[in-house]
C-alpha positions in Angstrom: -52.1 -22.4 69.1 -50.0 -20.3 71.6 -47.5 -19.4 68.9 -50.2 -18.3 66.5 -51.9 -16.1 69.1 -48.6 -14.6 70.2 -47.6 -13.9 66.6 -51.0 -12.3 65.8 -50.9 -10.1 68.9 -47.3 -9.0 68.2 -48.2 -8.1 64.6 -51.3 -6.2 65.7 -49.4 -4.2 68.2 -46.7 -3.3 65.6 -49.2 -2.1 63.0 -51.1 -0.1 65.7 -47.9 1.5 67.0 -46.8 2.5 63.5 -50.2 4.1 62.6 -50.3 6.1 65.8 -46.6 7.1 65.8 -46.8 10.2 63.6 -49.7 11.8 65.6 -47.9 11.1 68.9 -44.5 12.4 67.8 -45.8 15.4 65.9 -48.5 16.4 68.4 -48.0 19.8 70.0 -49.1 18.3 73.3 -47.0 15.2 72.7 -49.4 12.9 74.4 -52.7 12.7 72.5 -53.4 11.4 69.0 -56.6 12.5 67.1 -59.5 10.2 67.7 -59.8 9.1 64.1 -56.1 8.0 64.0 -56.7 5.9 67.1 -59.7 4.4 65.5 -57.8 3.5 62.4 -55.0 2.1 64.5 -57.4 -0.1 66.4 -59.2 -1.2 63.2 -55.9 -2.1 61.6 -54.8 -4.0 64.7 -58.0 -6.0 64.9 -57.9 -6.8 61.2 -54.3 -8.0 61.4 -54.9 -10.0 64.6 -58.0 -11.7 63.0 -56.1 -12.5 59.8 -53.1 -14.1 61.5 -55.0 -15.8 64.3 -57.5 -17.5 62.0 -56.6 -20.8 60.5 -58.7 -20.0 57.4 -57.8 -17.2 55.1 -60.1 -14.3 54.3 -58.6 -11.2 52.6 -54.9 -10.8 53.4 -52.6 -12.2 50.6 -49.4 -14.1 51.1 -50.0 -14.6 54.8 -47.9 -17.8 54.9 -45.3 -16.8 52.3 -42.7 -14.7 54.1 -40.8 -12.4 53.6 -43.2 -10.5 51.3 -45.6 -9.1 53.9 -42.7 -8.5 56.3 -40.9 -6.5 53.7 -44.1 -4.5 53.0 -44.5 -3.7 56.7 -40.8 -2.9 57.1 -41.0 -0.5 54.1 -44.2 1.0 55.5 -42.9 1.4 59.1 -39.5 2.8 58.0 -41.2 5.3 55.7 -43.6 6.5 58.4 -40.9 6.8 61.1 -38.3 8.4 58.8 -40.8 11.0 57.5 -42.0 11.7 61.0 -38.5 12.3 62.4 -37.8 14.7 59.4 -41.0 16.6 60.0 -40.4 16.7 63.8 -37.0 18.4 63.2 -38.8 21.7 62.5 -40.9 21.5 65.6 -38.5 20.2 68.2 -35.0 19.4 66.8 -32.9 16.8 68.3 -29.7 15.0 67.2 -31.7 12.2 65.7 -34.0 14.5 63.8 -31.0 16.5 62.6 -29.3 13.4 61.3 -32.5 12.2 59.5 -33.0 15.7 58.0 -29.5 15.7 56.7 -29.9 12.3 55.2 -33.3 13.2 53.8 -31.9 16.4 52.2 -29.1 14.5 50.6 -31.4 11.8 49.2 -34.0 14.3 48.1 -31.5 16.4 46.1 -30.0 13.3 44.6 -33.4 12.0 43.3 -34.6 15.4 42.3 -33.6 15.3 38.7 -35.7 16.1 35.5 -38.7 13.9 35.0 -38.1 11.9 38.2 -41.1 11.2 40.5 -39.5 13.4 43.2 -39.2 16.3 40.8 -42.8 15.8 39.6 -44.0 15.8 43.2 -42.2 19.0 43.9 -43.6 20.6 40.8 -47.1 19.6 42.1 -46.8 22.4 44.6 -48.1 25.9 43.8 -45.6 28.4 42.4 -46.0 30.5 45.6 -45.4 27.6 48.0 -42.9 28.5 50.7 -39.3 27.3 50.2 -39.5 25.4 53.5 -42.5 23.4 52.2 -40.7 22.6 48.9 -37.7 21.4 50.9 -39.8 19.3 53.2 -41.7 17.7 50.3 -38.4 17.0 48.4 -36.8 15.4 51.5 -39.8 13.3 52.4 -40.4 12.2 48.8 -36.7 11.2 48.3 -36.6 9.2 51.5 -39.9 7.4 50.9 -39.1 6.6 47.3 -35.7 5.2 48.2 -37.0 3.1 51.1 -39.7 1.5 49.0 -37.2 0.9 46.1 -34.9 -0.9 48.5 -37.8 -3.1 49.7 -38.6 -4.0 46.0 -35.0 -4.9 45.4 -34.9 -7.0 48.6 -37.9 -9.0 47.5 -36.4 -9.6 44.1 -33.3 -10.9 45.8 -35.4 -13.2 48.0 -36.7 -14.7 44.8 -33.4 -15.0 43.0 -31.2 -16.0 45.9 -33.5 -17.9 48.3 -36.0 -19.2 45.8 -39.1 -17.6 47.3 -41.7 -19.0 47.9 -40.8 -22.7 47.7 -37.7 -22.8 49.9 -39.7 -23.9 53.0 -42.2 -26.1 51.2 -45.0 -26.0 48.7 -46.9 -22.7 48.0 -50.5 -23.0 49.1 -52.6 -20.9 46.7 -55.8 -21.1 48.7 -54.1 -19.8 51.9 -51.9 -17.1 50.3 -54.3 -16.0 47.5 -57.7 -16.2 49.2 -59.4 -13.9 46.8 -58.1 -15.7 43.7 -60.5 -18.3 42.3 -58.6 -20.8 40.1 -61.8 -22.4 38.7 -63.1 -19.3 36.9 -61.9 -16.9 34.3 -59.8 -19.0 32.0 -56.3 -20.4 32.4 -54.8 -19.8 35.8 -51.3 -19.0 34.5 -52.6 -16.4 32.0 -54.7 -14.8 34.6 -51.8 -14.6 37.1 -49.5 -13.1 34.4 -52.2 -10.6 33.4 -52.7 -9.5 37.0 -48.9 -9.3 37.5 -48.4 -7.1 34.5 -51.3 -4.8 35.6 -49.9 -4.4 39.1 -46.4 -3.7 37.9 -47.4 -1.3 35.3 -49.7 0.7 37.6 -47.1 0.6 40.4 -44.4 2.0 38.1 -46.7 4.7 36.6 -48.6 5.9 39.7 -45.7 8.0 41.2 -45.7 9.9 38.0 -49.4 10.0 37.4 -50.5 11.1 40.9 -48.6 14.5 40.9 -49.8 15.3 37.4 -53.4 14.6 38.4 -53.1 16.7 41.5 -51.6 19.5 39.5 -54.4 19.4 37.0 -57.0 19.3 39.8 -55.2 22.0 41.8 -58.4 24.1 41.8 -60.2 21.4 43.8 -57.2 19.9 45.7 -55.0 22.2 47.7 -51.4 20.8 47.8 -50.5 23.6 50.2 -52.2 21.5 52.9 -48.9 19.5 53.0 -47.7 22.2 55.4 -49.4 20.1 58.1 -46.8 17.6 59.2 -49.2 14.8 59.7 -50.7 15.4 56.2 -47.2 15.5 54.7 -46.2 12.2 56.3 -49.3 10.2 55.3 -49.5 11.7 51.8 -45.9 11.1 50.9 -46.1 7.6 52.4 -49.1 6.7 50.4 -47.6 8.1 47.2 -44.5 5.9 47.6 -45.7 2.8 49.5 -48.9 2.0 47.6 -47.1 1.8 44.1 -44.2 -0.2 45.7 -46.7 -2.6 47.2 -48.4 -3.1 43.9 -45.1 -3.8 42.2 -44.1 -6.3 44.8 -47.5 -8.0 44.4 -47.1 -8.1 40.7 -43.6 -9.7 41.0 -45.0 -12.2 43.4 -47.9 -13.2 41.1 -45.6 -13.5 38.2 -43.4 -15.8 40.3 -46.4 -18.0 41.2 -47.4 -18.2 37.6 -43.9 -19.2 36.6 -43.9 -22.0 39.2 -47.3 -23.3 38.1 -46.1 -23.2 34.4 -42.9 -25.0 35.3 -44.8 -27.7 37.2 -47.1 -28.2 34.3 -44.2 -28.5 31.9 -42.5 -31.2 34.1 -45.8 -33.1 34.5 -46.3 -33.1 30.7 -42.8 -34.3 30.2 -43.2 -37.1 32.7 -46.6 -38.1 31.1 -45.0 -38.1 27.6 -42.1 -40.2 28.8 -44.4 -42.7 30.4 -46.4 -42.8 27.2 -43.3 -43.5 25.1 -42.3 -46.3 27.5 -45.8 -47.9 27.4 -45.8 -47.8 23.6 
């Protein structure tokens, strides 16, 4: 009980601090965050605390199947902090912000090649956008995309090398997939594979689709609003993190489907062997 409460409080504090960090670090006053950001941080903290404190699952998936959610949070927090430090360099430069800006510039230029998601995001900006805004978007997009890509690779390695999620015991579908009802909608394996393919495909395509949609809807959506540092941080983070999270979820669902399929195959083999011996 004590460990569960402590873990829930610690996770809640981490998510709240991550959400508030951009507003605190990029605020001109340096002390106050906008009220709606504080509200979002409190709401996120309460949700995470309730999810990890409760014995029974409600919404959060893969609660008891580390390191998936840990990698998601790590990618989210690193993206937020990195982009915040890069944006802060123009307001009040320090050695840390200078280093992060140099790293971001190098990554951004490396990933800014024809038809790449970073190039499409840069092309989303109006033709008359300031050069400083273009550079900021390129740096932020490059860093965010690379961080999320590393998180995806790390999760794949946890499956291939450490055998996620069965290394520490059986996978509890009810606890880790609370919104998935195995009794409806046809075969469980087929449904899991379909959901996995959908998530992976959307996750791969969204970084390309979003800039194109924004460009087409430029008369209603003003990309120049990215000049606001907070807007830049959250927009680029959402553009990179949400697709990466979908890809990781798709990979996880495919892994669960493969485990169920393998268990079925072994059960059928045992039943067939016992039938032959009986005969």
